[in-house]
C-alpha positions, 0 to 999 in steps of 0.5 A, a space after each residue: 305187451 304182446 305183438 302181432 308179428 307174422 313171418 313171411 310164409 304167413 306163420 304167426 310168431 308169438 312176441 312179447 316186449 318188456 321195459 320202456 327205457 334202455 337198449 333193445 335186447 332180443 332174447 331167443 330161447 333154446 330148443 323148447 322155443 318158448 320165450 317164458 324160459 327167460 322170465 327170471 331174466 326178464 324180471 331183472 332186466 326190464 327195468 333198464 332194458 327194452 326186451 323182446 321175447 320171441 317163441 320159435 315157429 313150431 314151439 311155444 305159443 307160435 304156430 306149428 306148420 307141418 314143414 319148414 324148420 331150420 336154424 336160418 329160417 328161424 333166424 330170418 323170422 328173428 331178422 324180420 321181427 327186428 326190422 318190424 320193431 325198430 331195427 337193431 338190437 343186442 341179441 341173446 340166445 340160449 343153446 338152439 337160440 345161440 345157434 340162431 344168434 350165430 346166423 343173425 351175426 353172420 347173415 344179418 349183421 346190421 340188425 345186431 349191435 352185439 351177440 350173446 351165445 349161451 350154451 350153444 354149439 357151432 359144429 355137431 360132434 359124433 356125441 351131439 349127433 348121437 344124443 339128438 338123433 336119439 331124442 328125435 327118435 323118441 318123439 317119432 316113436 310117440 314117447 313124449 314122456 320119455 323125451 321130457 324125462 330125459 330133457 330134465 336129466 340133460 338140462 337140470 342139476 341133481 339138486 333141481 331134480 330133487 327139489 322140483 320133482 313134482 313139478 317135473 313129473 307134471 311136465 312129463 305127464 303133460 308132454 304129449 299135449 305141450 309138444 304136439 304135434 310130435 312130428 313137428 317137435 321131432 323135426 325141430 330136434 333134426 334141424 339142429 343136426 344141420 347147424 354148421 357155422 363153425 368155419 364162418 364165425 371168423 367173419 363175425 365182426 360185432 362184439 360177442 360174449 360166449 357163456 358156458 356152464 360148468 356142469 352142462 351135459 347136453 352141450 358140454 363147455 368144450 363145444 361152447 368154448 369152440 364157438 368163442 374161439 372161432 369168433 375174433 375177440 369174443 369173450 368167454 365166460 364160464 358160470 356154475 350150473 347145468 344147461 338151464 342155467 339161465 332159468 335156474 340162475 337168472 340174476 347171474 345170467 342177467 349180471 353177465 349180460 349187464 356186464 358185457 353190454 356196459 363194455 360195449 355202451 357205445 354200440 347201444 
């Protein structure tokens, strides 16, 4: 079911819900910003969880205002959404979504029953800055196809690149339309460079699970492990796959979520 949700500044956020029983989960996608990234995970979890999927402002099926992009602002959108739809939930975020979950746990803790942070980071290192600056520059130069092609290389494993070559080539062809306006997409990439909550993570009091993927070359496991090490009592899970592992292996990702929530059933 689609929910009509408008942020405080008037930006319309695309939200969908799935499932009718069980604990509430908010799933927040990565930089692509489209909740459909979690389609396979939703298919597994919806039978016994109430799921909320949101597209980021500036991405997916949400509005794309010219300005106003930051991790804290998207976290505020998520917090307002939770408040409007019934309050606290288990919050789950992948990559950029994991950065948003960090802000939710730190700045809106009463709305978080727990947090799952997947393939994310808390402070950009030199490699991260170089990579994401270059990605923003590709968009600013109008090279949407090149940006999309490199996204595939950084986010999928080699077997996926071979097996799904036709689909991925189509995404490259459609990138200029899918990512439009490119200036907004570039601003969303550059907002990642400002995310730095590493020194704050020790203040998180909710149960947290951190997931890294063995072959992730976009946010390497060491960046994600640093998040786990900074959060008191966080659990750290290493899974097979590349950066887009929740899409490529949704059953395994859903199993990790189920296992974690089962250990914290009293927080539901």
